[in-house]
PAFI-908175 format. One record per residue: residue in one letter; x, z, y of N, C-alpha, C in turn. Coordinates in steps of 0.001 Angstrom, whole numbers, padded with zeros to 6 digits, always signed. Atoms other than C-alpha are relative to their C-alpha. Layout:
% residues N
AXZYXZYXZY;...
This chain:
% residues 156
M+000858-000029-001189-000005-000038-000004+000853+000004+001385;V-000930-000132-001056+002970+000570+002191+000174-001433+000699;Y-000265+001354-000569+003684-003214+002502-001216-000720+000507;V+001166+000526-000586+000123-004064+003243-000246+000718+001351;A+000018-000602-001186+000116-001456+006058+001072-000541+000993;V-001037+000610-000814+003431-002889+007399-000508-001460+000398;T+000631+001362-000325+001839-006350+007249-000932+000015+001148;A+001121-000194-000940-001152-005274+009281+000574+000501+001308;L-000659-000490-001238+000991-003340+011823+000766-001099+000741;L-000701+000968-000670+003298-006309+012451-000905-001070+000540;A+001110+000998-000501+000317-008726+012837-000562+000550+001289;A+000596-000601-001173-001277-006363+015260+000831+000139+001184;L-000932+000000-001114+001826-005847+017204+000156-001400+000753;D+000003+001288-000613+002073-009610+017810-001252-000330+000713;L+001206+000248-000582-001532-009885+018660-000201+000841+001291;V-000010-000833-001170-001316-006985+021160+000905-000656+001190;I-000824+000698-001087+001574-008791+022959-000624-001224+000453;K+000695+001231-000366-000296-012057+022904-001172+000326+000943;N+001164-000424-000976-003456-010365+024471+000669+000359+001380;E-000617-000453-001314-001052-008823+027074+000404-001217+000905;I-000365+001273-000740+000436-012217+027962-001233-000872+000520;E+001212+000650-000415-003044-013794+028084-000617+000669+001309;D+000605-000742-001045-004235-011057+030478+000724-000190+001317;R-000872+000176-001203-001431-011763+032975-000300-001313+000673;P+000091+001203-000651-001819-014451+035587+001133-000920-000203;D-001027+000981+000360+000060-017743+035023+001193+000086+000922;E-001104-000158-000980+002064-017036+038203+001105+000925-000382;D-001013-000936+000499+003776-014256+036367+001147-000555-000880;F-000891+000743+000980+005623-016839+034124+000603-001186+000569;P-000893-000572+000894+008295-017753+033324+000655+001208+000795;R-000609-001163-000506+010123-014452+033891+001111+000522-000921;E-001017-000536+000810+013473-013219+032581-000173+001486-000343;I+000116-001473+000285+013564-009783+030803+001346+000515+000323;E-001283-000549-000470+016261-007883+032591+000767+000760-000993;Q-000625-000841+000919+017100-005554+029832+000774-000876-000993;T-000784+000964+000910+018390-008594+027706+001042-000819+000735;G-000923+000698-000839+020662-009722+030462-000451-001436+000224;G+000549+001318-000357+018332-012593+031114-000043-001016-001140;R-000051+000947+001188+018760-014020+027589-001465-000243-000567;I+001422+000216+000455+015036-013662+026735-000891-000196+001242;I+000931+000466-001131+012479-015461+028997-001484+000208-000523;L+001435+000008+000271+008848-014545+028919-000751-001161+000570;R+000660+001220-000312+006539-017471+029039-001433+000117-000442;K+001511-000076+000392+002778-018161+028610-000298-001433-000404;T+000256+001462+000586+002156-021336+026356-001069+000060-000934;H+001164+000278+001078-000869-022492+024419+000433-001122-000817;N-000427+001051+000968+000075-024495+021262-001184-000261-000869;S+001170+000313+000798-002891-026194+019787+000439-000693-001338;G-000487+000693+001206-000716-027895+017143+000945+000883-000751;F-001122-000685+000754+001997-026838+014734+001222+000127+000842;S-001134-000099-000835+005485-026210+016006+000210-001339+000802;F-000233+001094-000967+006429-028359+018952-001177-000893+000310;G+001268+000713-000275+002742-029414+019307-000339-001010-001151;L+000303+000945+001172+002797-031424+015985-001365+000037-000380;L+001383+000118+000560-000578-032720+014889-000998+000712+000967;K+001017-000645-000852-002406-031181+018008-001260-000773+000124;K+001189+000987-000117-004797-034100+017969-000914+000100-001285;H+000736-000225+001262-006019-032886+014413-000362+001369-000181;P+000294-001512+000018-007402-029426+015043-000471+000571-001268;Q+000489-000497+001253-009251-029112+011791+001160+000152-001019;L-001159+000092+000906-006069-029897+009856+000935+001201+000301;V-000874-000950-000504-004049-027522+012101-000608+001402-000293;T+000737-001182+000495-006541-024751+011113-000026+000244-001396;M+000301-000158+001465-007239-025422+007527+001327+000173-000803;L-001202-000012+000800-003658-025967+006364+000678+001334+000031;P-000544-001445-000010-002392-022486+007580-000946+000895-000790;L+000993-000770+000779-005591-021031+006140+000283-000111-001509;A-000284+000230+001489-004867-022604+002623+001447+000610-000301;C-001304-000596+000279-001153-021649+002838-000078+001518-000021;G-000019-001466-000153-001803-018149+003970-000751+000635-001148;S+000732-000532+001092-004421-017623+001136+000976-000088-001259;F-000892-000013+001168-001864-018874-001393+001101+001069+000006;F-001016-001157-000074+000879-016479-000071-000596+001346-000152;A+000679-001336+000257-001658-013670-000048-000032+000288-001464;G+000213-000064+001435-002255-014318-003680+001386+000231-000680;M-001248-000289+000481+001458-014375-004438+000485+001453+000334;F-000406-001269-000475+001976-011251-002427-000818+001192-000859;A+000861-000877+000814-000859-009437-004342+000603+000099-001504;E-000530+000004+001338+000755-010476-007625+001458+000825+000001;I-001370-000631+000005+004321-009171-006545-000184+001540+000293;L+000184-001406-000274+002875-005943-005232-000355+000828-001238;S+000389-000712+001163+001634-004993-008681+001331+000291-000939;K-001308-000143+000764+005307-005041-009888+000894+001083+000650;K-000855-001118-000492+007779-002153-009736+001256-000691+000659;G-001153+000501-000619+010724-002679-007466-000231-001215+000842;R+000080+001269-000771+011311-006073-005880-000236+000214+001457;V+000237-000463-001397+011514-004440-002474+000210-001199+000998;L-000250+001112-001048+013190-007470-000737-001135-001092-000055;E+001073+000941+000107+010546-009898-002074-001274+000454+000631;K+001203-000583-000682+007757-007585-001016+000094+000030+001585;T-000301-000001-001340+009356-007202+002300-000051-001482+000728;A+000115+001410-000399+009695-011014+002660-001456-000535+000098;F+001425+000456-000014+006066-011699+001862-000797+000813+001167;S+000722-000830-001043+004931-008897+004150+000346-000589+001477;L-000438+000571-001241+006906-010514+007014-000735-001425+000256;V+000667+001323-000106+005514-014024+006324-001447+000024+000238;L+001517-000159-000175+001890-012863+005966-000293+000659+001331;A+000351-000687-001323+002038-010778+009229+000072-001154+001002;G-000005+001108-000981+003138-013838+011132-001094-001047-000181;A+001126+000982+000294+000779-016170+009382-001342+000525+000413;A+001267-000577-000385-002181-013741+009925-000085-000112+001574;S-000018-000071-001513-001373-013306+013686-000201-001413+000474;N+000288+001500-000512-001120-017130+014286-001185-000530-000560;L+001225+000507+000458-004041-017935+012128-001282+000645+000815;F+000948-000640-000898-006102-015359+014116-000184-000723+001282;D+000014+000703-001241-005131-017087+017281-000745-001365-000207;R+000703+001241+000229-006206-020484+015832-001472+000069-000107;L+001386-000237+000326-009519-019214+014727-000726+000496+001188;A+000765-000665-001155-010397-017024+017782+000195-000789+001208;R-000393+000622-001262-008660-019055+020602-000070-001526-000037;G-000028+001399+000093-008384-022500+019287+001583-000468+000297;Y-001365+000294-000365-004580-022359+020011+000764+001274-000393;V-000821-001066+000250-001589-020107+019270+000739+000299+001443;V-000710-000420-001276-000068-018050+022233+001451+000113-000392;D-001503-000174+000182+003722-018442+022345+000452+000584+001262;Y-000334-000741-001269+005421-016171+024811+001391+000335+000159;F-001377-000164-000380+009151-016203+024682+000974-000925-000496;S-001006+000888+000556+012206-018222+024498+001287+000709+000223;I-001280-000578+000085+015887-017489+023918+000849-000819+000878;K-000927+000787-000941+018397-018629+026741+001266-000250-000760;V-001201+000440+000701+020775-020291+024361-000118-001445-000164;K-000072+001474-000005+021474-024032+024916-001478-000585-000286;K+001235+000742+000150+018612-026055+023477-001173+000829-000363;L+001037-000986+000326+016733-022992+022207-000912+000330+001145;E+000798-000369-001224+015595-022330+025750-001240-000595+000142;K+001211+000839-000177+013055-025072+025643-001045+000404-001109;V+000938-000302+000963+011481-023745+022404-000682+001390+000233;V+000735-001180-000209+008773-021097+022889-000599+000519-001249;F+000390-000634+001231+008111-018610+020149-000996+001149+000206;N+000737-001330-000097+005925-015510+019401+000705+000761-001164;L-000554-000944+001164+006834-012579+017028-000462-000500-001256;G+000452+000577+001282+004667-014116+014308+000887-001078-000469;D-000961+001116+000469+006919-017206+014244+001278+000629-000524;L-001226-000611+000543+009929-014961+013914-000218+000763-001295;F+000411-000679+001309+008238-012918+011171+000123-001072-001104;I+000054+000980+001058+007635-016120+009185+001384-000442-000195;L-001337+000456+000230+011144-017343+009708+000908+001016-000661;L-000709-001064+000663+012696-014055+008752-000343+000187-001547;G+000525-000128+001361+010471-013630+005757+000392-001015-000985;A-000302+001102+000855+011056-017093+004464+001476-000037-000264;G-001551-000068+000098+014864-016760+004958+000388+001009-000979;L-000277-001093+000814+014895-013413+003156-000450-000473-001475;Y+000500+000285+001390+012802-014789+000201+000899-001088-000561;M-000839+000943+000557+014919-017768-000115+001434+000584-000445;T-001364-000659+000385+018185-015634-000077-000155+000814-001319;V+000138-000741+001224+016806-013397-002782-000132-000873-001206;K+000084+000939+001213+015877-016311-005034+001367-000606-000232;L-001344+000610+000109+019309-017989-004379+001020+000928-000712;V-000759-000902+000694+021085-014851-005240-000299+000231-001472;G+000464-000119+001394+019011-014416-008388+000505-001197-000873;M-000440+001223+000812+019753-018062-009516+001559+000113-000209;I-001602-000095+000197+023626-017387-008889+000290+000946-001069;K-000264-001068+000953+023415-014179-010946-000270-000529-001427;E+000501+000569+001397+021563-015956-013817+001154-000860-000569;K-001047+000895+000523+024359-018624-014087+001200+000596-000393;R-001319-000739+000325+027043-016011-014593-000047+000369-001384;
């Protein structure tokens, strides 16, 4: 149950930040976060497509595909939760589902995903993320690493 609670808390955190961004006037953005030495920039962006606006002219697909994928991953998460150990895999699925749930909620409730920060590093500055996106990226990376390490150990 801990992993389910963590998933819900992380999704809620992202949604709270998105609501805070949405409640602020557009004139407040973009704005550098001073505590990061100006490396993180707060923005207010509405993305009605996938990453980089991909397929934004196909809103049903942009909603249904994440719903289907999220359902699939939720099923895999439920299956892994029933097994002892596997802490890293459970953590990975928790991260992915938190991000997926937050972004899917946006798509269903708002019709777009709220993206709200960019990182001031060369070409990354033009890419606007939200925490949900980072959770998905980190969870997928962790899961792939766990699987890769497992494959390497098997071959020994």
